[in-house]
N, C-alpha and C positions, 0 to 999 in steps of 0.2 A: 401090195393093193395098189392099183393106179386109181388117182381121183382125177376125174374129168371136170374141168370148169368152163372152158372156152371153146365154142365150134370155131373151126378154121374158117378164115374167110372165104376161101373158095367153096366150100360147103355150104356156107351161109347163103351164097348167092342162089344155089340151087335149091335149098329150104325154103327161102323167101318166094322163089318162083312158083314152087308147089303150092304154097298157101295162098299166093296171089291167084293162081288158076283156080283153086278150091272156092275162093270167094267169087270170082267171077263166074263160075259155074254154078254157084249157089243163087247168085242173083238172076241168073236165066232159069232157074227152077229146075236145072239139069242136076238133082239130088244125087244119083248114084255116080256121076262123073265127079262131082265135088267131094263126095266121100272118098273116092279113090285117090285123088290129090292130097287129101287129109292124111290117108293110109301112107303114101310115099313121103310126106313130110315126116310123119312118124318114124318111119324106117330111118330116113337121114339123121333124124334128131335124137335117136335113142341113146348115143353115149354121152349127151350133153344135157345136163339138169334144166337148164332154164329154158331151152328150146323144146326138150321133151315135155315138159310140164306144160308149156304155152300150147303144143299141139294137143294134149288131153284136154285142156280147158276148151280150145276151138271145137274138139269132138264133143264135150259136154254141151256147148252151145248149139252145136248143130243138131244133136239130140233133142234139146229143148224146142229149138225152133220147128222141126219136122214131128214133134209130139211122139218121140220114140222113147217111151217108158224104159225099155230094157237097155237102151244105150245110155241114158242119163244115168240109171243105177249103175250100170257097168263102168262108167267113167269117174264116178266120184272116187273108188278106191285107187284107180290108175292114176288120178290126178294127185291123191295124196301121198302115193308110194313111188310112182314112176321116176320122178327127179332123184329122190333119195338111191334108188336102184342104178340110175345113170352115174350119180356122183361117186359110187363106189365101185362101177365097172360091172355090175351084174345085171345086165339085160338079157333078155331073150332075143338075140340077134335076128332080124329080119321080121318080127312080129309086127303085124300091121295096127295093133293098138285098140281095135275096136272092140266092143262087146260081144261080138259074134265069134272071136277066137279066144281059147284059152290065155289068161295074162302072162304065164310063164312059158308059152309054147315057142321054141325057136323055130322060124320059118325061113324058107329060101328068099333071098333077095333078089328082086328082079334084075335082070342082067344089066340094063342101063344104070341102074342106080348103084349096083357094085362097080360098075366101071368109073363111075363119077367118085365113089369112095375110095377107090384104088389110085385114081389120079390125084386125088387130094392128099393122100397119105404119101405117095412118092414124092410130092413136092415139098413136104415138111416133115 
């Protein structure tokens, strides 16, 4: 079993960029765009417990701010379990992390994110 603890620096830069874009979009009240950036950050963070949990926290806060009860209720179990699943390497790869998708459903990773993940893997 592989235990994941630290997100590689190269990947963390892209992860932080997605979160920054999510915040910027949210502040402009571009909520769909903001959510899309959170989903992308989720995909990048899945294997790493701290960052994965942080994205679910941000998704929970998003749900609260836009008064989306389904999202709030859907994020609570993801917030509690997501980091543990990351730590032991048992995540549904590519899952976007929102309450609008089953929590264990693997999904296709967008091509640009897959290229980022591959480039970081090849470095280290």
